[in-house]
KEPASE-12903 format. One record per residue (C-alpha): residue number from 1; x, y, z. Coordinates in nm, 3 decimals. Each point is the difference from the previous one (the first is absolute). Example, Ala and Ser with C-alpha at 12.3 -4.5 7.8 and 13.67 -1.06 7.14 Angstrom:
NODE   n       u       v       w
NODE   1   1.230  -0.450   0.780
NODE   2   0.137   0.344  -0.066
This chain:
NODE   n       u       v       w
NODE   1  -2.586  20.848  11.493
NODE   2   0.127  -0.226  -0.279
NODE   3  -0.156  -0.337  -0.058
NODE   4   0.177  -0.308  -0.134
NODE   5  -0.118   0.063  -0.355
NODE   6   0.138   0.355  -0.002
NODE   7   0.328  -0.129   0.139
NODE   8   0.034  -0.258  -0.276
NODE   9  -0.081   0.252  -0.274
NODE  10   0.311   0.197   0.095
NODE  11   0.221  -0.295  -0.092
NODE  12   0.115  -0.063  -0.358
NODE  13  -0.173  -0.284  -0.192
NODE  14   0.277  -0.256   0.044
NODE  15  -0.046   0.029   0.379
NODE  16  -0.375   0.054   0.001
NODE  17  -0.062  -0.342  -0.151
NODE  18   0.120  -0.161   0.325
NODE  19  -0.219   0.211   0.229
NODE  20  -0.324  -0.154   0.130
NODE  21  -0.284   0.121   0.218
NODE  22   0.026  -0.131   0.354
NODE  23  -0.367  -0.114   0.002
NODE  24  -0.017   0.023   0.378
NODE  25  -0.344  -0.163   0.018
NODE  26   0.141  -0.322  -0.141
NODE  27   0.203  -0.071   0.315
NODE  28  -0.181  -0.273   0.191
NODE  29  -0.060   0.013   0.377
NODE  30   0.263  -0.274   0.027
NODE  31   0.246   0.220  -0.192
NODE  32  -0.055   0.268   0.264
NODE  33   0.072  -0.257   0.271
NODE  34   0.322  -0.100  -0.175
NODE  35   0.109   0.365   0.004
NODE  36  -0.084   0.046   0.369
NODE  37   0.166  -0.326   0.103
NODE  38   0.327   0.086  -0.171
NODE  39   0.006   0.368   0.093
NODE  40  -0.086  -0.052   0.367
NODE  41   0.283  -0.247   0.046
NODE  42   0.246   0.204  -0.205
NODE  43  -0.068   0.334   0.168
NODE  44   0.042  -0.153   0.347
NODE  45   0.317  -0.183  -0.095
NODE  46   0.154   0.288  -0.193
NODE  47  -0.069   0.274   0.252
NODE  48   0.342  -0.052   0.159
NODE  49   0.176  -0.165  -0.295
NODE  50  -0.075   0.217  -0.303
NODE  51   0.157   0.335  -0.083
NODE  52  -0.149   0.273   0.219
NODE  53  -0.197   0.150  -0.290
NODE  54  -0.202  -0.320  -0.059
NODE  55  -0.306   0.042   0.222
NODE  56  -0.027   0.374  -0.068
NODE  57   0.054  -0.074  -0.368
NODE  58  -0.302  -0.231  -0.008
NODE  59  -0.220   0.285   0.114
NODE  60   0.168   0.258  -0.224
NODE  61  -0.060  -0.216  -0.309
NODE  62  -0.364  -0.087   0.071
NODE  63   0.040  -0.356   0.130
NODE  64  -0.190  -0.139   0.300
NODE  65   0.019  -0.335   0.172
NODE  66  -0.374  -0.070  -0.019
NODE  67  -0.090   0.050  -0.368
NODE  68   0.154  -0.064  -0.339
NODE  69   0.105   0.350  -0.109
NODE  70  -0.175   0.191  -0.275
NODE  71   0.251   0.114  -0.260
NODE  72  -0.194   0.324  -0.035
NODE  73   0.040   0.057   0.374
NODE  74   0.369  -0.086  -0.020
NODE  75   0.046   0.258  -0.276
NODE  76  -0.143   0.274   0.218
NODE  77   0.280  -0.072   0.246
NODE  78   0.278  -0.089  -0.245
NODE  79  -0.036   0.321  -0.199
NODE  80   0.103   0.194   0.310
NODE  81   0.327  -0.193  -0.018
NODE  82   0.045   0.063  -0.373
NODE  83  -0.108  -0.352  -0.100
NODE  84  -0.301  -0.175  -0.150
NODE  85  -0.115  -0.358  -0.045
NODE  86  -0.185  -0.196  -0.267
NODE  87  -0.155  -0.344   0.003
NODE  88   0.153  -0.282  -0.204
NODE  89  -0.052  -0.374  -0.026
NODE  90   0.276  -0.235   0.112
NODE  91   0.349   0.025  -0.144
NODE  92   0.051   0.281  -0.249
NODE  93   0.309   0.021  -0.224
NODE  94   0.305   0.131   0.188
NODE  95   0.037   0.291  -0.246
NODE  96  -0.360   0.108   0.078
NODE  97   0.046  -0.036   0.377
NODE  98   0.324   0.196   0.000
NODE  99  -0.126   0.276  -0.229
NODE 100  -0.305   0.049   0.221
NODE 101   0.225   0.019   0.305
NODE 102   0.230   0.250  -0.173
NODE 103  -0.313   0.213  -0.055
NODE 104  -0.084  -0.020   0.372
NODE 105  -0.284  -0.248  -0.055
NODE 106  -0.041  -0.314   0.210
NODE 107  -0.141  -0.299  -0.188
NODE 108  -0.239  -0.164   0.246
NODE 109  -0.112  -0.355  -0.081
NODE 110  -0.377   0.025   0.048
NODE 111  -0.046  -0.369   0.087
NODE 112   0.051  -0.146   0.345
NODE 113   0.152  -0.336   0.087
NODE 114  -0.235  -0.291   0.062
NODE 115  -0.077  -0.134   0.345
NODE 116   0.197  -0.316  -0.084
NODE 117   0.316   0.200  -0.078
NODE 118  -0.037   0.251   0.280
NODE 119   0.356  -0.034   0.126
NODE 120   0.169   0.052  -0.334
NODE 121  -0.096   0.025  -0.365
NODE 122   0.233   0.016  -0.301
NODE 123  -0.243   0.238  -0.170
NODE 124  -0.001   0.374   0.078
NODE 125  -0.299   0.095   0.209
NODE 126  -0.142   0.308   0.168
NODE 127   0.149  -0.092   0.337
NODE 128   0.353  -0.005  -0.137
NODE 129  -0.039   0.294  -0.238
NODE 130  -0.184   0.240   0.231
NODE 131   0.089  -0.093   0.359
NODE 132   0.350  -0.104  -0.106
NODE 133   0.115   0.271  -0.241
NODE 134  -0.206   0.306   0.091
NODE 135   0.073   0.071   0.372
NODE 136   0.375   0.061  -0.034
NODE 137  -0.063   0.258  -0.274
NODE 138  -0.088   0.234   0.287
NODE 139   0.377   0.031   0.048
NODE 140   0.128   0.254  -0.257
NODE 141   0.344  -0.159  -0.044
NODE 142  -0.154  -0.340  -0.065
NODE 143  -0.258   0.144  -0.239
NODE 144   0.283   0.163  -0.194
NODE 145   0.181  -0.334  -0.017
NODE 146  -0.306  -0.186  -0.121
NODE 147  -0.063   0.246  -0.282
NODE 148   0.367   0.001  -0.105
NODE 149   0.012  -0.378   0.019
NODE 150  -0.294  -0.010  -0.241
NODE 151   0.184   0.223  -0.245
NODE 152   0.313  -0.216   0.014
NODE 153  -0.200  -0.321  -0.042
NODE 154  -0.186   0.147  -0.297
NODE 155   0.323   0.096  -0.179
NODE 156   0.189  -0.322   0.074
NODE 157   0.029  -0.228  -0.303
NODE 158  -0.200  -0.323   0.015
NODE 159   0.063  -0.311  -0.208
NODE 160  -0.251  -0.185  -0.216
NODE 161   0.016  -0.285   0.253
NODE 162  -0.094   0.237   0.283
NODE 163  -0.334   0.051  -0.172
NODE 164  -0.059  -0.376  -0.036
NODE 165   0.091  -0.046   0.367
NODE 166  -0.243   0.273   0.107
NODE 167  -0.288  -0.157  -0.191
NODE 168   0.081  -0.338   0.155
NODE 169  -0.006   0.147   0.352
NODE 170  -0.325   0.182  -0.066
NODE 171  -0.165  -0.309  -0.147
NODE 172   0.101  -0.217   0.298
NODE 173  -0.130   0.255   0.252
NODE 174  -0.338   0.015  -0.178
NODE 175  -0.031  -0.378  -0.012
NODE 176   0.087  -0.039   0.368
NODE 177  -0.265   0.255   0.103
NODE 178  -0.269  -0.163  -0.220
NODE 179  -0.210  -0.240   0.215
NODE 180  -0.101  -0.192  -0.312
NODE 181   0.357  -0.063  -0.116
NODE 182   0.092  -0.368  -0.007
NODE 183   0.322  -0.158   0.118
NODE 184   0.085  -0.047  -0.367
NODE 185  -0.054   0.374  -0.063
NODE 186   0.238   0.089   0.282
NODE 187   0.257  -0.254  -0.116
NODE 188  -0.013   0.137  -0.356
NODE 189   0.034   0.361   0.121
NODE 190   0.297  -0.091   0.220
NODE 191   0.167  -0.189  -0.284
NODE 192  -0.049   0.300  -0.229
NODE 193   0.166   0.228   0.255
NODE 194   0.288  -0.246   0.051
NODE 195   0.058  -0.014  -0.376
NODE 196  -0.001   0.380  -0.025
NODE 197   0.251   0.023   0.285
NODE 198   0.232  -0.249  -0.171
NODE 199  -0.010   0.204  -0.321
NODE 200   0.162   0.306   0.162
NODE 201   0.334   0.067  -0.173
NODE 202   0.145   0.257   0.240
NODE 203  -0.086   0.225   0.294
NODE 204  -0.145   0.314  -0.157
NODE 205   0.008   0.353   0.134
NODE 206  -0.373  -0.029   0.063
NODE 207   0.053  -0.313   0.210
NODE 208   0.268   0.174   0.206
NODE 209  -0.232   0.299   0.048
NODE 210  -0.279  -0.232   0.115
NODE 211   0.238  -0.161   0.250
NODE 212   0.090   0.340   0.143
NODE 213  -0.371   0.079   0.029
NODE 214  -0.069  -0.338   0.160
NODE 215   0.266   0.034   0.270
NODE 216  -0.110   0.355   0.084
NODE 217  -0.360   0.097  -0.078
NODE 218  -0.129  -0.358   0.031
NODE 219   0.218  -0.165   0.264
NODE 220   0.206   0.278   0.152
NODE 221   0.100   0.062   0.359
NODE 222   0.123   0.331   0.140
NODE 223   0.200   0.098   0.307
NODE 224   0.288  -0.195   0.151
NODE 225   0.099  -0.360  -0.068
NODE 226  -0.074  -0.077   0.366
NODE 227  -0.339   0.173   0.016
NODE 228  -0.145   0.044  -0.350
NODE 229  -0.356   0.112  -0.073
NODE 230  -0.226  -0.116  -0.282
NODE 231  -0.096   0.223  -0.291
NODE 232  -0.018  -0.228  -0.309
NODE 233  -0.353  -0.065  -0.127
NODE 234   0.049  -0.377  -0.010
NODE 235   0.089   0.002   0.368
NODE 236  -0.276   0.242   0.099
NODE 237  -0.273  -0.202  -0.173
NODE 238   0.091  -0.359   0.092
NODE 239  -0.042  -0.117   0.357
NODE 240   0.233  -0.295  -0.052
NODE 241   0.276   0.217  -0.153
NODE 242  -0.048   0.273   0.261
NODE 243   0.051  -0.252   0.281
NODE 244   0.283  -0.193  -0.167
NODE 245   0.214   0.287  -0.129
NODE 246   0.131   0.119   0.337
NODE 247   0.098  -0.347   0.124
NODE 248   0.366  -0.118   0.003
NODE 249  -0.086  -0.237  -0.287
NODE 250   0.007   0.297  -0.237
NODE 251   0.344   0.147  -0.066
NODE 252   0.010   0.381   0.017
NODE 253   0.241   0.171  -0.240
NODE 254   0.081   0.370  -0.040
NODE 255  -0.169   0.135  -0.312
NODE 256   0.225   0.077  -0.297
NODE 257  -0.031   0.000  -0.377
NODE 258   0.119  -0.363   0.010
NODE 259  -0.354  -0.107   0.093
NODE 260  -0.086   0.039  -0.370
NODE 261   0.213  -0.309  -0.063
NODE 262  -0.190  -0.215   0.252
NODE 263  -0.284  -0.206  -0.150
NODE 264  -0.322  -0.062   0.192
NODE 265  -0.265  -0.274   0.010
NODE 266  -0.359   0.114   0.044
NODE 267  -0.113  -0.347   0.107
NODE 268   0.188  -0.015   0.332
NODE 269   0.103   0.205   0.300
NODE 270   0.301   0.218  -0.069
NODE 271   0.327  -0.140   0.147
NODE 272   0.158   0.346   0.024
NODE 273  -0.117   0.360   0.005
NODE 274   0.178   0.332  -0.049
NODE 275  -0.006   0.280   0.254
NODE 276   0.013   0.367  -0.102
NODE 277   0.132   0.252   0.253
NODE 278  -0.293   0.230  -0.079
NODE 279  -0.206   0.096  -0.302
NODE 280   0.264   0.243  -0.126
NODE 281   0.230  -0.300  -0.025
NODE 282  -0.246  -0.152  -0.253
NODE 283   0.043   0.297  -0.230
NODE 284   0.381  -0.024   0.027
NODE 285  -0.005  -0.367  -0.101
NODE 286  -0.239   0.074  -0.286
NODE 287   0.236   0.271  -0.129
NODE 288   0.287  -0.252  -0.004
NODE 289  -0.214  -0.254  -0.182
NODE 290  -0.128   0.249  -0.255
NODE 291   0.351   0.082  -0.119
NODE 292   0.055  -0.364  -0.097
NODE 293  -0.286   0.006  -0.253
NODE 294   0.007   0.050  -0.376
NODE 295  -0.228   0.304   0.009
NODE 296   0.272   0.185   0.195
NODE 297   0.309  -0.161  -0.156
NODE 298  -0.102  -0.005  -0.368
NODE 299   0.279  -0.067  -0.252
NODE 300   0.105  -0.353  -0.086
NODE 301  -0.130  -0.126   0.334
NODE 302  -0.349   0.131  -0.072
NODE 303   0.001  -0.139  -0.354
NODE 304   0.113  -0.342   0.122
NODE 305  -0.275  -0.013   0.264
NODE 306  -0.263   0.100  -0.255
NODE 307   0.134  -0.251  -0.255
NODE 308  -0.005  -0.302   0.226
NODE 309  -0.343   0.081   0.144
NODE 310  -0.182  -0.083  -0.329
NODE 311  -0.268   0.242   0.113
NODE 312  -0.126   0.350  -0.082
NODE 313   0.224   0.272   0.146
NODE 314   0.089   0.355  -0.090
NODE 315   0.332   0.170  -0.067
NODE 316   0.069   0.365   0.071
NODE 317   0.228   0.140  -0.272
NODE 318   0.204   0.319   0.016
NODE 319   0.036   0.164  -0.340
NODE 320   0.227   0.276  -0.124
NODE 321  -0.064   0.324   0.185
NODE 322  -0.112  -0.182   0.317
NODE 323  -0.354  -0.075  -0.120
NODE 324  -0.146  -0.331   0.112
NODE 325  -0.243  -0.241  -0.159
NODE 326  -0.140  -0.330   0.126
NODE 327  -0.053  -0.311  -0.209
NODE 328  -0.216  -0.288   0.125
NODE 329   0.009  -0.357  -0.125
NODE 330   0.173  -0.331   0.050
NODE 331   0.377   0.025  -0.049
NODE 332   0.075  -0.279  -0.248
NODE 333   0.364   0.056  -0.094
NODE 334   0.298   0.213   0.103
NODE 335   0.283   0.031  -0.251
NODE 336   0.331   0.115   0.146
NODE 337   0.292   0.168  -0.171
NODE 338   0.271  -0.134   0.231
NODE 339   0.091   0.349   0.126
NODE 340  -0.157   0.274   0.212
NODE 341  -0.276   0.171  -0.194
NODE 342  -0.141   0.218   0.276
NODE 343  -0.013   0.034   0.382
NODE 344   0.000  -0.355   0.136
NODE 345  -0.076  -0.132  -0.349
NODE 346   0.160  -0.237  -0.247
NODE 347  -0.326  -0.044  -0.190
NODE 348  -0.033   0.139  -0.353
NODE 349  -0.342  -0.126  -0.113
NODE 350  -0.297  -0.094   0.223
NODE 351  -0.307  -0.173  -0.147
NODE 352  -0.340  -0.001   0.170
NODE 353  -0.277  -0.222  -0.130
NODE 354  -0.342   0.152  -0.068
NODE 355  -0.241   0.119   0.110
NODE 356   0.219   0.290   0.102
NODE 357  -0.082   0.345   0.134
NODE 358   0.182   0.332   0.012
NODE 359  -0.057   0.249   0.279
NODE 360   0.145   0.306   0.172
NODE 361  -0.025   0.045   0.377
NODE 362  -0.231  -0.300   0.020
NODE 363  -0.250   0.122  -0.259
NODE 364  -0.042  -0.172  -0.336
NODE 365   0.102   0.238  -0.280
NODE 366  -0.066  -0.204  -0.313
NODE 367  -0.284  -0.237  -0.077
NODE 368   0.141  -0.339   0.104
NODE 369   0.029  -0.248  -0.286
NODE 370   0.065  -0.370  -0.008
NODE 371   0.347   0.053  -0.144
NODE 372   0.346  -0.054   0.141
NODE 373   0.223   0.277   0.136
NODE 374   0.374   0.039  -0.052
NODE 375   0.238   0.212   0.207
NODE 376   0.328   0.103  -0.164
NODE 377   0.267   0.121   0.242
NODE 378   0.155   0.329  -0.110
NODE 379  -0.029   0.379   0.015
NODE 380  -0.135   0.059  -0.350
NODE 381  -0.355   0.096  -0.093
NODE 382  -0.218  -0.148  -0.271
NODE 383  -0.207   0.227  -0.228
NODE 384  -0.360   0.067   0.098
NODE 385  -0.112  -0.143  -0.334
NODE 386   0.145  -0.135  -0.325
NODE 387   0.295  -0.217  -0.104
NODE 388   0.313  -0.028   0.216
NODE 389   0.330  -0.188   0.010
NODE 390   0.233   0.046   0.296
NODE 391   0.309  -0.142   0.169
NODE 392   0.031   0.024   0.378
NODE 393   0.316   0.013   0.210
NODE 394  -0.107  -0.329   0.162
NODE 395   0.067  -0.180  -0.328
NODE 396  -0.364  -0.011  -0.107
NODE 397  -0.115   0.087  -0.350
NODE 398  -0.371   0.047  -0.066
NODE 399  -0.227   0.106  -0.283
NODE 400  -0.372   0.029  -0.061
NODE 401  -0.291   0.232  -0.063
NODE 402  -0.152   0.199   0.288
NODE 403  -0.378   0.003  -0.042
NODE 404  -0.040   0.247   0.285
NODE 405   0.101   0.023   0.363
NODE 406   0.202  -0.314   0.074
NODE 407  -0.174  -0.231  -0.247
NODE 408   0.240  -0.133  -0.265
NODE 409  -0.060  -0.231  -0.298
NODE 410   0.254  -0.171  -0.225
NODE 411   0.226  -0.004   0.307
NODE 412   0.344  -0.161  -0.022
NODE 413   0.280  -0.029   0.260
NODE 414   0.365  -0.115  -0.015
NODE 415   0.245  -0.039   0.287
NODE 416   0.367   0.010  -0.100
NODE 417  -0.106  -0.078  -0.355
NODE 418  -0.215  -0.303   0.089
NODE 419  -0.379   0.021  -0.049
NODE 420  -0.214  -0.005   0.315
NODE 421  -0.334  -0.177  -0.071
NODE 422  -0.234   0.268   0.136
NODE 423  -0.360   0.052  -0.101
NODE 424  -0.028   0.214  -0.315
NODE 425  -0.298   0.190   0.153
NODE 426   0.069   0.130   0.349
NODE 427   0.018   0.289   0.241
NODE 428   0.362   0.117  -0.011
NODE 429   0.180   0.213   0.256
NODE 430   0.362   0.113   0.040
NODE 431   0.106   0.034   0.363
NODE 432   0.323   0.097   0.177
NODE 433  -0.088  -0.200   0.312
NODE 434  -0.248  -0.244   0.152
NODE 435  -0.055   0.169   0.334
NODE 436  -0.261  -0.241   0.134
NODE 437  -0.167  -0.335  -0.063
NODE 438  -0.319  -0.061   0.198
NODE 439  -0.284  -0.249   0.018
NODE 440  -0.316   0.038  -0.206
NODE 441  -0.101   0.283  -0.234
NODE 442   0.114   0.357   0.056
NODE 443  -0.363   0.114  -0.037
NODE 444  -0.197  -0.240   0.223
NODE 445  -0.332   0.143  -0.117
NODE 446   0.064  -0.163  -0.339
NODE 447   0.076  -0.336   0.162
NODE 448  -0.323  -0.186  -0.074
NODE 449  -0.059   0.168  -0.333
NODE 450   0.331  -0.090  -0.162
NODE 451   0.162  -0.274   0.208
NODE 452  -0.299  -0.197   0.128
NODE 453  -0.116  -0.071   0.357
NODE 454   0.258  -0.100   0.256
NODE 455  -0.173  -0.328   0.085
NODE 456  -0.232  -0.253  -0.155
NODE 457  -0.276   0.051   0.255
NODE 458  -0.291   0.233  -0.052
NODE 459   0.020   0.222   0.307
NODE 460  -0.133  -0.205   0.288
NODE 461  -0.217  -0.252  -0.191
NODE 462   0.158  -0.309   0.154
NODE 463   0.013   0.149   0.350
NODE 464  -0.363   0.115  -0.032
NODE 465  -0.109  -0.353  -0.085
NODE 466   0.188  -0.140   0.300
NODE 467  -0.161   0.268   0.220
NODE 468  -0.349  -0.092  -0.122
NODE 469   0.063  -0.366   0.071
NODE 470   0.114   0.080   0.356
NODE 471  -0.319   0.199   0.057
NODE 472  -0.215  -0.282  -0.143
NODE 473   0.171  -0.247   0.233
NODE 474  -0.147   0.185   0.301
NODE 475  -0.352  -0.135   0.050
NODE 476  -0.265   0.274   0.040
NODE 477  -0.115  -0.137   0.339
NODE 478   0.354   0.012   0.136
NODE 479   0.058   0.345  -0.147
NODE 480  -0.314   0.118   0.180
NODE 481   0.142  -0.121   0.334
NODE 482   0.326   0.187  -0.058
NODE 483  -0.197   0.311  -0.094
NODE 484  -0.219  -0.018   0.308
NODE 485   0.299  -0.024   0.234
NODE 486   0.171   0.286  -0.180
NODE 487  -0.308   0.217   0.035
NODE 488  -0.016  -0.066   0.374
NODE 489   0.362   0.103   0.038
NODE 490  -0.044   0.317  -0.204
NODE 491  -0.312   0.094   0.196
NODE 492   0.166  -0.075   0.334
NODE 493  -0.303  -0.206   0.106
NODE 494   0.095  -0.369   0.024
NODE 495  -0.285  -0.241   0.079
NODE 496   0.150  -0.281   0.211
NODE 497  -0.286  -0.243  -0.063
NODE 498   0.000   0.063  -0.374
NODE 499   0.380  -0.027  -0.019
NODE 500  -0.021  -0.343   0.164
NODE 501  -0.259  -0.107  -0.256
NODE 502   0.220   0.124  -0.285
NODE 503   0.297  -0.191   0.139
NODE 504  -0.208  -0.315   0.013
NODE 505  -0.137   0.055  -0.351
NODE 506   0.351   0.052  -0.140
NODE 507   0.092  -0.360   0.073
NODE 508  -0.229  -0.111  -0.282
NODE 509   0.249   0.154  -0.245
NODE 510   0.313  -0.170   0.132
NODE 511   0.294   0.178   0.155
NODE 512  -0.049   0.380   0.004
NODE 513   0.257   0.123   0.253
NODE 514  -0.026   0.362  -0.118
NODE 515  -0.369   0.016   0.080
NODE 516   0.050  -0.160   0.340
NODE 517   0.286   0.243   0.070
NODE 518  -0.230   0.296  -0.074
NODE 519  -0.269  -0.145   0.227
NODE 520   0.240  -0.067   0.287
NODE 521   0.141   0.351  -0.026
NODE 522  -0.347   0.152   0.034
NODE 523  -0.089  -0.227   0.293
NODE 524   0.328   0.079   0.176
NODE 525  -0.034   0.375  -0.044
NODE 526  -0.367   0.016   0.092
């Protein structure tokens, strides 16, 4: 049996840094009551409203109504389905979430919502991530969709503003879950997020991919428009959403690739939802969406998407003889010749700002250096070392000295006789075609080492602090009452007199409806 540590070791470093131990003992007795309260209501309500796999899926993925699940226990079940899970804290960067999913790994937020935000929390929590996402994986067609959706989301090109927006969302969710946060703290976090949202220049591929994911895996319905069933994790983990989504107030639309053009607001109930015919339909829609992206289309379209993103992406280049090479960096400039230079191309010179990285089949082949990279469009080859001077059919002239591999010094470029101001020390490649342009580095394992972490947070530090503060807010005497009631329930030996005394004692701590609910349940079932 694999434990959580062994599971995390199998992941590359750029993913490992986001993995945390669940620390099951740190859940308070009130946390356990929050889980039971939500899960009891949801399982009863969803029995006739969720997709038929839901209740069986809970069992098949190691999730019970009575106890917060152990991720180690979930892995014993998930591995039979070809999946795994790891613990994380709060929001993780979209590229990390989607790469994990593409690898068949569920990222489970280890924290649980507070008792004051029991109906809904903007922060990911273990109720949403485990009881929402895991059960439907028991359906093979849906599991296939989820993994493929992760791959598409990982390769979609994100903009620089997408990253700022993500960090604003994550910061606000942490502040709202922190019991010591002041009204000023919340106001500042909201203003930061609003400013980040206003800075967005265009709807990126990554944003469109996240919308598709939202309207399917998070808030999807399946079946007929007249009698849809719930399968999206956001619906399966929120009592309010689960009750509201099937009412006439929510418009039901047939699912199509057009849902990727519909924005969503995480702060309110969804005004419309999309209904898939079945889970095979999800895969059909994903295939349509995938073919609109730069990593499939390549050419000028791919270069333009990479250029306007102002972020690190990678280009897949086809060279003479059909060989391919990948170059990673931020596309800074595309110089065009005014005529076709290759399949779907009018580009002649492409500049990528350093640090840049070269790779083949996703594996780094040369020691990455903090130098620029330049792609010349043509079918010629440069020498493996020494001085060169060449003229390409695309109208490009270039000269320099090849140090070795693709590294060139004293590099000069002209286009139709006019000098192109490229870096004189660069990686230089000649390519017949740009077959793909995709988000992030081609070799993700080099991500942290050469391109820096994907967010400004140390993995989980801020969420850990908020979690500690929530635990400290629960007075030891009150925690002991919760624990005593929980022990009676687990032992199946409720003491009516003692339960009455606990109920009376709880009033000293103000309103504790969860504790009273647990007591009343035991008294009723005695």
